[in-house]
N, C-alpha and C positions, 0 to 999 in steps of 0.2 A: 391882681386888681383885690385892693381890701374889701373884705365884707362889711355890713353895717353893724353885725353883731361877731362875736365871737361864738364860734358852736363847736360842738363835741364832734370827733372824725367818726365816732359811731351812728350819730344822727345823719351826717352825710353820707356813709355808706349805706344805712337804711334806705334813703332817699333814692339812691341809683341802685338799691337791690343787689349788693355788694356783701361777700362774708367779709366781717371784721374779727380780728383778733387783736388786743389790746386794749388798755386802758380805757373804760368808759366814758372819761372827761378830758381825753385827750384835746386840747383847744387848737382850732384852725383860725385863723383870723383873715387870711386870705387865700387866694390860688394865683400861679403864675407859670410862666415859660421858665424853662430851664435857667435863660440868659439874666432874668431878672427876679429871680425867687428870693425872698427876704425869710429871716427867721419868722415861724410863726405860719407860714405858707404852705401849701400842698403844692406839689410843680406837676405839671401836666407836659408829654411829649410827644412830639408829632412826626417824629423821622426817628428810624433805629439808630442811627447814630449816637442819638444821645440816651437810648437806655441805660447804659452802663452807669453815666453820669447822675440819672435820676434815681 
């Protein structure tokens, strides 16, 4: 899913109350499943068999 605006990964981590280590301005353009992820996306997995690929 493409987001309407690019968001820094740090901001997304803060929204979901996660600890984030990395550049403050790492850009995220969208998110997707492992099978359809594209450059600029963050990926989510819902089955243990995909954890290593993520």
